[in-house]
Kinemage of the C-alpha trace (Angstrom):
@kinemage 1
@onewidth
@group {chain A} dominant
@subgroup {mainchain}
@vectorlist {calphas} color= white
{ca met a 1} P -55.628 -127.379 5.440
{ca asn a 2} L -58.489 -125.218 3.504
{ca thr a 3} L -59.003 -125.948 -0.303
{ca lys a 4} L -58.335 -122.930 -2.053
{ca thr a 5} L -55.563 -124.637 -4.031
{ca val a 6} L -54.603 -127.795 -2.995
{ca ala a 7} L -52.366 -128.512 -5.980
{ca thr a 8} L -50.542 -125.259 -5.279
{ca phe a 9} L -49.370 -127.092 -2.064
{ca ile a 10} L -48.569 -130.071 -3.919
{ca leu a 11} L -46.110 -128.398 -6.055
{ca leu a 12} L -44.475 -126.791 -3.554
{ca ala a 13} L -43.989 -130.114 -1.578
{ca ile a 14} L -41.869 -130.796 -4.530
{ca thr a 15} L -40.166 -128.146 -5.440
{ca ser a 16} L -37.679 -125.655 -3.828
{ca ile a 17} L -38.404 -122.027 -3.881
{ca gln a 18} L -36.231 -118.880 -3.060
{ca val a 19} L -38.307 -116.304 -1.262
{ca phe a 20} L -36.136 -115.280 1.690
{ca ser a 21} L -33.524 -112.634 0.456
{ca gln a 22} L -30.572 -112.572 1.015
{ca asn a 23} L -29.580 -109.051 0.880
{ca glu a 24} L -27.879 -106.023 1.662
{ca glu a 25} L -28.669 -106.394 5.339
{ca asp a 26} L -27.033 -109.659 5.724
{ca ala a 27} L -24.022 -108.709 4.263
{ca leu a 28} L -23.226 -105.446 6.512
{ca arg a 29} L -24.611 -107.856 9.710
{ca leu a 30} L -21.740 -109.809 8.769
{ca ser a 31} L -19.067 -107.507 7.902
{ca asn a 32} L -19.931 -105.433 11.185
{ca thr a 33} L -17.264 -106.811 14.151
{ca leu a 34} L -15.849 -104.772 16.447
{ca pro a 35} L -12.013 -105.602 18.215
{ca gly a 36} L -12.182 -108.753 20.405
{ca gly a 37} L -10.111 -110.498 22.786
{ca thr a 38} L -8.981 -110.474 26.527
{ca ala a 39} L -9.926 -108.526 29.833
{ca arg a 40} L -7.386 -106.183 29.278
{ca ser a 41} L -7.639 -105.162 25.343
{ca trp a 42} L -11.401 -104.788 26.119
{ca ala a 43} L -10.565 -102.174 29.134
{ca leu a 44} L -8.640 -100.197 26.867
{ca gly a 45} L -11.283 -99.912 24.069
{ca gly a 46} L -9.879 -101.934 22.069
{ca ala a 47} L -7.171 -99.667 21.117
{ca met a 48} L -4.526 -102.582 20.933
{ca gly a 49} L -2.632 -101.727 17.668
{ca ala a 50} L 0.359 -100.088 19.008
{ca val a 51} L 0.081 -101.345 22.470
{ca gly a 52} L 0.688 -105.414 21.895
{ca ala a 53} L 1.646 -108.324 23.913
{ca asp a 54} L -2.368 -109.325 24.444
{ca pro a 55} L -4.197 -111.505 22.424
{ca gly a 56} L -6.300 -108.759 21.142
{ca ser a 57} L -3.557 -108.292 18.923
{ca ala a 58} L -5.142 -111.051 17.045
{ca thr a 59} L -8.261 -108.574 15.970
{ca thr a 60} L -5.862 -105.324 15.591
{ca asn a 61} L -2.490 -105.688 14.815
{ca pro a 62} L -0.612 -109.173 14.679
{ca ala a 63} L 2.740 -107.410 15.174
{ca gly a 64} L 1.525 -106.897 18.391
{ca phe a 65} L 2.520 -110.710 19.278
{ca gly a 66} L 6.119 -109.756 18.589
{ca leu a 67} L 6.244 -107.516 22.064
{ca tyr a 68} L 5.871 -110.842 23.981
{ca asn a 69} L 9.248 -112.055 25.612
{ca thr a 70} L 7.696 -115.269 27.227
{ca ser a 71} L 5.003 -117.896 26.402
{ca glu a 72} L 1.448 -117.508 27.561
{ca val a 73} L -1.842 -119.432 27.218
{ca ser a 74} L -5.325 -117.617 28.617
{ca phe a 75} L -8.826 -117.656 28.976
{ca thr a 76} L -11.441 -115.142 29.251
{ca pro a 77} L -15.313 -115.937 29.749
{ca gln a 78} L -17.707 -113.344 29.979
{ca phe a 79} L -21.101 -112.623 30.645
{ca glu a 80} L -23.566 -110.340 28.622
{ca val a 81} L -26.780 -108.423 28.968
{ca asn a 82} L -28.163 -107.095 25.857
{ca thr a 83} L -31.388 -105.037 25.964
{ca ala a 84} L -33.592 -103.561 22.973
{ca lys a 85} L -35.625 -100.567 23.528
{ca ser a 86} L -38.233 -99.956 20.469
{ca leu a 87} L -40.126 -97.443 19.325
{ca tyr a 88} L -42.667 -97.850 16.839
{ca tyr a 89} L -45.884 -95.032 16.417
{ca gly a 90} L -45.141 -93.477 19.691
{ca thr a 91} L -44.862 -96.481 21.733
{ca ser a 92} L -41.822 -97.581 23.627
{ca thr a 93} L -41.010 -101.351 24.789
{ca thr a 94} L -38.135 -103.140 25.917
{ca ala a 95} L -37.169 -106.649 25.745
{ca thr a 96} L -33.685 -108.236 27.211
{ca asp a 97} L -31.704 -111.321 26.763
{ca asn a 98} L -28.588 -112.194 28.548
{ca arg a 99} L -25.920 -115.020 27.926
{ca phe a 100} L -22.685 -116.532 29.230
{ca ser a 101} L -19.966 -117.445 26.359
{ca phe a 102} L -16.014 -117.641 26.265
{ca asn a 103} L -15.029 -114.860 24.715
{ca asn a 104} L -11.437 -115.824 24.044
{ca leu a 105} L -8.735 -118.442 24.243
{ca ser a 106} L -5.239 -118.096 23.397
{ca leu a 107} L -2.068 -119.929 23.050
{ca met a 108} L 1.368 -117.859 22.588
{ca leu a 109} L 4.492 -119.854 22.074
{ca ser a 110} L 7.829 -117.677 22.437
{ca tyr a 111} L 11.006 -118.500 21.177
{ca pro a 112} L 14.313 -116.499 21.540
{ca ser a 113} L 16.951 -116.099 18.964
{ca ser a 114} L 20.451 -116.645 19.201
{ca lys a 115} L 22.443 -113.411 20.931
{ca glu a 116} L 24.429 -112.568 17.700
{ca ser a 117} L 21.039 -112.163 15.634
{ca asp a 118} L 19.214 -108.557 15.425
{ca trp a 119} L 16.058 -110.574 15.284
{ca arg a 120} L 15.596 -111.122 18.715
{ca gly a 121} L 12.815 -113.958 18.728
{ca gly a 122} L 9.570 -114.440 17.348
{ca ile a 123} L 6.151 -115.958 18.779
{ca phe a 124} L 3.612 -117.653 17.175
{ca gly a 125} L 0.203 -119.455 18.060
{ca val a 126} L -3.505 -119.700 18.238
{ca ser a 127} L -5.943 -117.614 19.516
{ca phe a 128} L -10.007 -117.895 19.597
{ca asp a 129} L -11.765 -114.699 19.649
{ca arg a 130} L -15.713 -114.176 19.255
{ca gln a 131} L -15.784 -110.607 17.309
{ca ala a 132} L -19.739 -110.581 17.335
{ca ser a 133} L -22.945 -111.683 19.362
{ca tyr a 134} L -26.171 -111.786 17.813
{ca his a 135} L -28.313 -112.829 21.291
{ca phe a 136} L -31.123 -110.028 21.444
{ca asp a 137} L -34.750 -109.855 21.957
{ca glu a 138} L -36.807 -107.045 20.247
{ca his a 139} L -40.114 -105.886 21.081
{ca ala a 140} L -41.925 -103.549 18.949
{ca val a 141} L -45.749 -102.408 19.524
{ca gly a 142} L -47.853 -99.740 17.615
{ca lys a 143} L -51.226 -98.572 18.566
{ca ser a 144} L -53.855 -98.178 15.919
{ca ile a 145} L -51.887 -98.426 12.475
{ca ser a 146} L -53.622 -97.517 9.106
{ca ser a 147} L -51.794 -100.182 7.259
{ca ser a 148} L -51.401 -103.545 7.330
{ca leu a 149} L -49.107 -106.744 6.590
{ca leu a 150} L -51.586 -108.098 4.077
{ca asp a 151} L -51.548 -104.447 2.141
{ca lys a 152} L -48.086 -105.460 1.257
{ca phe a 153} L -49.016 -109.292 0.326
{ca val a 154} L -51.800 -107.447 -1.796
{ca asn a 155} L -49.270 -105.720 -3.624
{ca glu a 156} L -47.118 -108.473 -4.151
{ca ala a 157} L -49.729 -110.557 -5.518
{ca asn a 158} L -51.290 -108.242 -7.998
{ca gly a 159} L -50.750 -109.305 -11.803
{ca thr a 160} L -50.167 -112.720 -10.844
{ca pro a 161} L -53.378 -115.574 -10.965
{ca pro a 162} L -54.200 -117.317 -7.615
{ca gly a 163} L -53.023 -120.372 -9.255
{ca ser a 164} L -49.721 -119.338 -9.534
{ca leu a 165} L -48.884 -117.304 -6.108
{ca ala a 166} L -47.186 -120.017 -4.947
{ca asp a 167} L -44.589 -119.699 -8.049
{ca leu a 168} L -43.624 -115.971 -6.657
{ca thr a 169} L -39.888 -116.378 -5.825
{ca ser a 170} L -40.002 -113.347 -3.974
{ca ser a 171} L -43.173 -113.068 -1.681
{ca asn a 172} L -45.217 -115.117 0.473
{ca ala a 173} L -48.536 -113.918 -0.956
{ca tyr a 174} L -49.913 -117.505 -1.192
{ca leu a 175} L -49.444 -118.079 2.597
{ca ala a 176} L -52.017 -114.866 2.924
{ca tyr a 177} L -54.104 -116.009 -0.260
{ca glu a 178} L -54.424 -119.733 1.614
{ca gly a 179} L -55.622 -118.434 5.160
{ca tyr a 180} L -58.125 -116.087 3.613
{ca gly a 181} L -56.605 -113.113 4.361
{ca ile a 182} L -55.999 -111.535 0.954
{ca asn a 183} L -58.834 -112.348 -1.563
{ca pro a 184} L -59.143 -112.155 -5.450
{ca leu a 185} L -60.429 -109.181 -6.915
{ca asp a 186} L -60.989 -108.605 -10.298
{ca thr a 187} L -60.002 -111.931 -12.306
{ca asn a 188} L -59.370 -110.541 -15.422
{ca ser a 189} L -56.866 -108.333 -13.858
{ca asn a 190} L -55.761 -110.752 -11.212
{ca ser a 191} L -55.982 -107.987 -8.553
{ca tyr a 192} L -56.413 -109.067 -4.934
{ca tyr a 193} L -57.855 -107.236 -1.581
{ca ser a 194} L -57.243 -107.497 1.981
{ca ala a 195} L -59.095 -109.036 4.271
{ca ile a 196} L -59.199 -105.709 6.217
{ca pro a 197} L -62.024 -103.666 5.508
{ca gln a 198} L -60.253 -100.318 3.876
{ca gly a 199} L -60.047 -97.435 6.382
{ca ala a 200} L -59.893 -99.824 9.447
{ca thr a 201} L -56.388 -99.505 11.469
{ca thr a 202} L -54.768 -102.636 13.590
{ca asp a 203} L -52.864 -102.937 16.904
{ca gln a 204} L -49.242 -104.222 15.699
{ca asp a 205} L -46.964 -106.498 17.633
{ca gln a 206} L -44.142 -107.642 16.725
{ca arg a 207} L -41.068 -109.924 18.691
{ca ile a 208} L -37.843 -110.637 17.021
{ca thr a 209} L -35.192 -113.208 18.991
{ca gly a 210} L -31.876 -113.416 17.702
{ca ala a 211} L -28.872 -116.187 18.491
{ca gly a 212} L -25.262 -116.567 17.310
{ca arg a 213} L -22.126 -115.230 16.609
{ca val a 214} L -19.104 -114.922 14.792
{ca asn a 215} L -15.890 -116.482 15.712
{ca thr a 216} L -12.625 -116.260 14.403
{ca thr a 217} L -9.696 -118.528 14.900
{ca ser a 218} L -6.710 -116.824 14.084
{ca phe a 219} L -2.824 -118.759 13.645
{ca phe a 220} L -0.406 -115.890 13.620
{ca tyr a 221} L 3.560 -115.594 13.812
{ca ala a 222} L 5.218 -112.054 14.695
{ca ala a 223} L 8.826 -111.252 14.936
{ca asn a 224} L 10.860 -108.598 16.954
{ca tyr a 225} L 13.836 -107.136 15.139
{ca lys a 226} L 15.884 -105.296 17.605
{ca asp a 227} L 13.274 -104.039 19.896
{ca arg a 228} L 12.711 -101.570 17.654
{ca phe a 229} L 10.602 -103.311 14.824
{ca tyr a 230} L 7.921 -105.818 14.875
{ca ile a 231} L 6.119 -107.420 11.918
{ca gly a 232} L 3.141 -110.085 12.011
{ca gly a 233} L 0.958 -111.744 10.060
{ca ser a 234} L -2.401 -114.065 10.875
{ca leu a 235} L -4.783 -116.678 8.970
{ca gly a 236} L -8.198 -116.323 10.452
{ca ile a 237} L -10.625 -119.471 9.860
{ca ala a 238} L -14.232 -117.312 10.506
{ca gly a 239} L -17.241 -119.316 11.645
{ca val a 240} L -20.315 -118.021 11.442
{ca arg a 241} L -23.749 -119.430 13.101
{ca tyr a 242} L -27.139 -116.599 12.719
{ca glu a 243} L -30.697 -117.603 14.316
{ca arg a 244} L -33.420 -115.276 13.971
{ca glu a 245} L -37.297 -116.215 14.502
{ca thr a 246} L -39.689 -112.725 13.876
{ca thr a 247} L -43.374 -112.499 14.445
{ca his a 248} L -45.435 -109.980 13.851
{ca gly a 249} L -48.774 -110.034 14.868
{ca glu a 250} L -52.061 -108.200 13.968
{ca thr a 251} L -55.263 -107.242 15.963
{ca val a 252} L -58.342 -105.706 13.996
{ca ser a 253} L -60.384 -103.688 16.557
{ca asp a 254} L -62.648 -102.815 13.863
{ca thr a 255} L -66.430 -104.117 14.399
{ca thr a 256} L -67.113 -104.419 10.899
{ca ser a 257} L -64.289 -106.600 9.924
{ca asp a 258} L -64.757 -110.291 10.162
{ca ile a 259} L -61.174 -110.991 10.536
{ca asn a 260} L -59.522 -109.850 13.630
{ca gln a 261} L -56.544 -111.219 13.813
{ca leu a 262} L -53.746 -112.406 11.939
{ca ala a 263} L -49.750 -113.609 12.998
{ca tyr a 264} L -47.083 -114.133 9.891
{ca thr a 265} L -43.392 -116.047 11.202
{ca glu a 266} L -40.443 -115.869 9.814
{ca arg a 267} L -37.406 -118.350 10.664
{ca leu a 268} L -34.051 -117.995 9.343
{ca leu a 269} L -31.072 -120.347 10.485
{ca thr a 270} L -27.536 -119.113 8.757
{ca ser a 271} L -24.537 -120.845 8.828
{ca gly a 272} L -21.319 -121.183 7.266
{ca ser a 273} L -17.262 -120.383 7.383
{ca gly a 274} L -15.098 -118.754 5.831
{ca ile a 275} L -10.821 -117.020 5.790
{ca asp a 276} L -9.153 -113.785 6.102
{ca leu a 277} L -5.942 -112.270 6.168
{ca lys a 278} L -4.031 -109.446 8.405
{ca phe a 279} L -0.499 -108.496 8.463
{ca gly a 280} L 0.828 -105.173 10.668
{ca val a 281} L 4.326 -103.569 11.545
{ca ile a 282} L 4.760 -101.929 15.174
{ca gly a 283} L 7.871 -99.083 15.126
{ca arg a 284} L 9.371 -97.527 18.104
{ca val a 285} L 9.968 -94.415 16.539
{ca ala a 286} L 10.840 -92.916 20.026
{ca asp a 287} L 11.778 -94.560 23.696
{ca asn a 288} L 8.291 -93.377 24.819
{ca leu a 289} L 6.377 -93.958 21.091
{ca arg a 290} L 5.327 -96.410 18.829
{ca leu a 291} L 3.408 -96.374 15.845
{ca gly a 292} L 1.585 -99.477 14.429
{ca leu a 293} L -0.186 -99.939 10.734
{ca ala a 294} L -1.956 -102.898 9.848
{ca phe a 295} L -4.425 -104.145 6.678
{ca his a 296} L -7.311 -106.682 7.469
{ca ser a 297} L -8.510 -108.375 3.915
{ca pro a 298} L -11.974 -109.331 3.367
{ca thr a 299} L -13.433 -111.852 5.045
{ca trp a 300} L -14.463 -114.844 2.369
{ca leu a 301} L -17.441 -116.462 3.618
{ca gln a 302} L -19.245 -119.283 2.277
{ca leu a 303} L -23.120 -119.709 4.022
{ca ser a 304} L -25.956 -121.790 3.539
{ca asp a 305} L -29.467 -120.257 4.841
{ca ser a 306} L -32.338 -122.480 6.187
{ca tyr a 307} L -35.935 -120.783 6.612
{ca asn a 308} L -39.950 -121.484 6.501
{ca tyr a 309} L -42.627 -119.584 7.613
{ca thr a 310} L -46.165 -119.627 8.918
{ca met a 311} L -49.448 -117.381 8.388
{ca thr a 312} L -52.137 -117.594 10.909
{ca thr a 313} L -55.519 -116.039 10.530
{ca gly a 314} L -58.448 -115.733 12.965
{ca phe a 315} L -61.981 -114.721 11.354
{ca asn a 316} L -65.286 -113.739 13.412
{ca thr a 317} L -67.410 -115.537 11.088
{ca pro a 318} L -67.116 -119.754 11.189
{ca asp a 319} L -66.444 -121.155 7.246
{ca ala a 320} L -69.046 -124.544 6.482
{ca asn a 321} L -66.316 -126.565 8.105
{ca gly a 322} L -67.052 -124.491 11.169
{ca asn a 323} L -62.745 -123.263 11.144
{ca lys a 324} L -62.720 -119.728 12.573
{ca ser a 325} L -58.857 -119.875 12.159
{ca tyr a 326} L -56.476 -121.328 9.419
{ca ser a 327} L -53.001 -121.814 9.739
{ca asn a 328} L -50.289 -122.587 6.906
{ca asp a 329} L -46.672 -123.446 6.971
{ca ser a 330} L -44.387 -122.923 3.709
{ca pro a 331} L -41.816 -126.018 2.838
{ca asp a 332} L -38.290 -125.539 4.372
{ca gly a 333} L -36.201 -123.857 2.137
{ca ser a 334} L -32.189 -123.361 1.921
{ca phe a 335} L -30.312 -121.165 -0.300
{ca asn a 336} L -26.375 -121.043 -0.470
{ca tyr a 337} L -24.315 -117.601 -1.410
{ca arg a 338} L -21.310 -116.280 -0.256
{ca val a 339} L -20.589 -112.666 1.321
{ca arg a 340} L -17.093 -110.981 1.051
{ca thr a 341} L -16.839 -108.521 4.154
{ca pro a 342} L -14.844 -104.941 3.521
{ca trp a 343} L -11.312 -104.840 4.382
{ca his a 344} L -10.048 -102.563 6.927
{ca val a 345} L -6.769 -100.355 7.690
{ca leu a 346} L -5.950 -99.830 10.881
{ca ala a 347} L -3.366 -96.947 11.766
{ca ser a 348} L -2.133 -96.968 15.767
{ca ala a 349} L -0.182 -94.723 18.029
{ca ala a 350} L 0.676 -95.718 21.693
{ca tyr a 351} L 2.914 -93.165 24.534
{ca val a 352} L 4.351 -95.530 26.725
{ca ala a 353} L 5.377 -93.920 30.106
{ca gly a 354} L 8.293 -96.260 31.246
{ca lys a 355} L 6.755 -98.956 33.231
{ca his a 356} L 4.240 -96.567 34.600
{ca gly a 357} L 1.360 -96.839 32.316
{ca leu a 358} L 0.318 -95.697 28.298
{ca val a 359} L -1.941 -94.122 26.136
{ca ser a 360} L -3.136 -95.534 23.095
{ca val a 361} L -5.116 -94.644 19.806
{ca asp a 362} L -6.787 -96.315 17.504
{ca tyr a 363} L -8.326 -95.362 13.969
{ca glu a 364} L -9.796 -97.782 11.577
{ca tyr a 365} L -11.038 -96.936 8.040
{ca thr a 366} L -14.021 -99.132 6.783
{ca asp a 367} L -15.150 -99.075 3.351
{ca phe a 368} L -18.658 -100.777 3.670
{ca arg a 369} L -19.434 -100.263 -0.085
{ca gln a 370} L -16.533 -103.219 -0.930
{ca met a 371} L -19.142 -105.763 0.834
{ca lys a 372} L -20.235 -108.239 -2.046
{ca leu a 373} L -22.782 -111.046 -2.346
{ca asn a 374} L -22.170 -114.089 -4.626
{ca lys a 375} L -23.214 -116.977 -6.071
{ca ser a 376} L -22.081 -120.136 -4.182
{ca leu a 377} L -19.094 -121.917 -5.229
{ca asp a 378} L -21.109 -125.330 -5.405
{ca gly a 379} L -22.901 -124.381 -8.077
{ca leu a 380} L -26.255 -125.474 -6.999
{ca asp a 381} L -27.711 -122.086 -6.756
{ca asp a 382} L -26.414 -119.312 -9.627
{ca tyr a 383} L -28.309 -116.166 -8.669
{ca ser a 384} L -26.273 -113.258 -9.785
{ca phe a 385} L -27.117 -110.680 -6.634
{ca gly a 386} L -27.368 -107.770 -9.194
{ca lys a 387} L -29.756 -105.852 -7.461
{ca glu a 388} L -28.499 -106.282 -3.832
{ca asn a 389} L -24.882 -105.608 -4.527
{ca thr a 390} L -25.984 -102.120 -6.620
{ca ala a 391} L -27.918 -101.518 -3.348
{ca val a 392} L -24.669 -102.246 -1.302
{ca gln a 393} L -23.096 -99.435 -3.088
{ca asp a 394} L -26.119 -96.754 -2.977
{ca asp a 395} L -27.085 -97.808 0.859
{ca phe a 396} L -23.579 -97.824 2.392
{ca arg a 397} L -20.769 -95.613 2.799
{ca gly a 398} L -17.190 -95.750 4.250
{ca val a 399} L -16.788 -94.990 7.853
{ca his a 400} L -13.921 -93.587 10.049
{ca ser a 401} L -13.752 -95.365 13.422
{ca leu a 402} L -11.604 -94.392 16.693
{ca ser a 403} L -10.951 -95.935 20.065
{ca val a 404} L -8.795 -94.401 22.907
{ca gly a 405} L -7.670 -96.432 26.188
{ca thr a 406} L -5.243 -95.932 28.934
{ca glu a 407} L -3.209 -98.069 31.555
{ca trp a 408} L -2.060 -97.331 34.954
{ca arg a 409} L 0.197 -99.622 37.227
{ca ser a 410} L 0.485 -99.570 40.774
{ca gly a 411} L 2.738 -102.223 41.958
{ca asn a 412} L 1.353 -105.207 40.580
{ca trp a 413} L -1.676 -103.604 40.032
{ca tyr a 414} L -2.907 -102.330 37.107
{ca phe a 415} L -5.758 -99.589 36.297
{ca arg a 416} L -7.333 -99.128 32.825
{ca gly a 417} L -10.036 -97.217 30.966
{ca gly a 418} L -11.317 -96.752 27.552
{ca ala a 419} L -13.930 -95.830 24.803
{ca gly a 420} L -14.691 -96.203 20.854
{ca ile a 421} L -17.057 -94.808 18.374
{ca trp a 422} L -17.742 -96.835 15.377
{ca pro a 423} L -20.281 -94.523 12.826
{ca asn a 424} L -23.452 -96.161 11.587
{ca ala a 425} L -22.531 -97.844 8.075
{ca tyr a 426} L -25.552 -96.691 6.298
{ca ala a 427} L -25.446 -93.765 3.999
{ca asp a 428} L -26.696 -90.015 5.034
{ca ile a 429} L -29.986 -90.456 2.733
{ca asp a 430} L -30.702 -93.687 3.750
{ca pro a 431} L -33.724 -93.598 6.521
{ca arg a 432} L -32.596 -96.498 8.188
{ca gln a 433} L -29.242 -94.847 9.178
{ca gly a 434} L -28.863 -94.651 12.877
{ca thr a 435} L -26.521 -93.285 15.311
{ca ala a 436} L -23.037 -94.635 16.086
{ca tyr a 437} L -22.462 -97.089 17.713
{ca met a 438} L -20.621 -95.933 21.123
{ca arg a 439} L -18.367 -98.223 24.123
{ca tyr a 440} L -17.106 -97.559 27.040
{ca ser a 441} L -15.216 -99.809 29.251
{ca gly a 442} L -12.811 -99.976 32.772
{ca gly a 443} L -10.997 -102.555 34.105
{ca ile a 444} L -8.504 -103.410 37.105
{ca gly a 445} L -5.925 -106.295 36.787
{ca tyr a 446} L -3.223 -107.990 38.750
{ca arg a 447} L 0.027 -109.206 37.406
{ca thr a 448} L 2.837 -111.256 38.766
{ca gln a 449} L 5.235 -113.079 36.737
{ca his a 450} L 3.467 -116.078 36.397
{ca ile a 451} L -0.051 -115.314 36.455
{ca ser a 452} L -1.783 -112.215 35.513
{ca leu a 453} L -5.908 -111.859 36.640
{ca asp a 454} L -7.927 -108.890 34.529
{ca leu a 455} L -11.781 -107.612 35.154
{ca thr a 456} L -13.338 -105.589 33.161
{ca gly a 457} L -16.761 -103.764 32.485
{ca val a 458} L -17.923 -102.782 29.772
{ca tyr a 459} L -21.339 -100.876 28.473
{ca gly a 460} L -22.195 -100.008 24.662
{ca thr a 461} L -24.665 -98.479 22.996
{ca gly a 462} L -26.341 -97.301 19.534
{ca glu a 463} L -29.443 -96.887 17.837
{ca met a 464} L -30.157 -98.451 14.039
{ca asn a 465} L -33.869 -98.092 12.274
{ca tyr a 466} L -35.863 -100.693 10.367
{ca tyr a 467} L -39.029 -101.294 8.667
{ca gln a 468} L -41.180 -104.392 9.780
{ca tyr a 469} L -42.523 -104.429 6.160
{ca asp a 470} L -43.111 -102.022 2.834
{ca pro a 471} L -41.269 -98.694 3.845
{ca ala a 472} L -44.262 -97.349 1.425
{ca leu a 473} L -46.727 -98.587 4.061
{ca val a 474} L -45.257 -98.284 7.840
{ca gln a 475} L -42.886 -95.854 9.794
{ca ala a 476} L -39.312 -97.033 10.359
{ca thr a 477} L -39.001 -99.041 14.313
{ca asn a 478} L -36.414 -96.851 16.091
{ca val a 479} L -34.298 -99.601 18.501
{ca thr a 480} L -31.815 -98.549 20.951
{ca arg a 481} L -29.789 -101.447 21.780
{ca thr a 482} L -27.568 -101.420 24.581
{ca asp a 483} L -25.133 -104.345 25.494
{ca thr a 484} L -23.710 -104.200 29.242
{ca arg a 485} L -20.550 -106.935 29.470
{ca gly a 486} L -18.708 -108.410 32.109
{ca met a 487} L -15.333 -110.537 31.844
{ca val a 488} L -12.352 -111.774 33.452
{ca thr a 489} L -8.922 -113.427 31.728
{ca phe a 490} L -6.667 -115.916 33.349
{ca ala a 491} L -3.509 -115.686 32.171
{ca tyr a 492} L -0.346 -117.821 32.988
{ca arg a 493} L 3.649 -117.402 31.819
{ca pro a 494} L 5.308 -120.234 32.518
């Protein structure tokens, strides 16, 4: 470690600072879940709200469990391949990640009522479902860029004395200062300058790796009234784990620059849990037509972030000790907080052509402006999140989603297809707004009285935009993400 501000690092070792910013993008990541379930429900595009008789009802309309007339146990493993194509200053780069996981595991227990009762029976059980996957790799490369991450740190450091840079709660400028990436320009006004000469360009290389998931374990009950009306509810227990490592590297090719490279790494682990409620009804309004309506409460999450940072710089000229490179780490930080996701309303319709097949449609409204960040219940961190919640109101919008599916039968064989569209949650005026997420699916199934086996393939795609650092200094990075999944569901009915 260099000796610029040894006292600063002693201070950091005994104090805890909040540098990592929990913001509106974190709330969106946790709120952006989609219908899950089995290979069958995925093959139908997730349009299960009025179809029912499938574990996918846990993430759409729990009244659908009321259409079961027997007990069942099922499990659904899947293999996913996630690809990210990044476009940054005209250069396109592709990265891929793949993962095996269990998408759904469900137990349904059916019990009949007496023959004299109008209530034909009920069903209760539990369904474990993976509603979001955070496994991805992204790689963005830009050539001859006229700004640097160091410019951002200069702007954040200006006005603060060198000995107080470590006290900044929203910036890691002190890491750049410790590595001589930024230096004092005027000690009276406490202004700074970047070690990269003015007018020099940088080649930039950013890599982001992510891992984790949102799982929901739903405990449900549903009932059947005269085979015409179905009602159900569920209590969901959500589990969250999200890991991300971002490394931003820059190379300076200008021969007049003594600094030749730098790398800045952020590491984040978010974990936590929460609860949600779902209620729904399905009515058989005609022999071939079912209509459904469901309400999904917000998910109330209690979360904990752990994070740290590293800044590395390299120079052409050695210092008095012969060092040409410097690497400085922040102390480990942690922060507890809460997130409330938005509520959802789901309206569904299914046309059932007897035992031959069906066509289903689900419409969903979600107002992402209802997301909210709050201070932790444990009282350890009391940050108010006023600025972040204002950003939620300004940066997001309500969206209307649509999914459709169809299934047709030939003997014991079933053939399925589906599609869905989920619009981007950012407001129209927000430069981060990308395209809607589109998902297409198809599958085949075989069913007997006691067992069923379903196979499904899924392809999803959508674009997003983000800024590697200050939007006033750098262009947005455009990312096209695609996910390809193969899944199989095995179900047994006694």
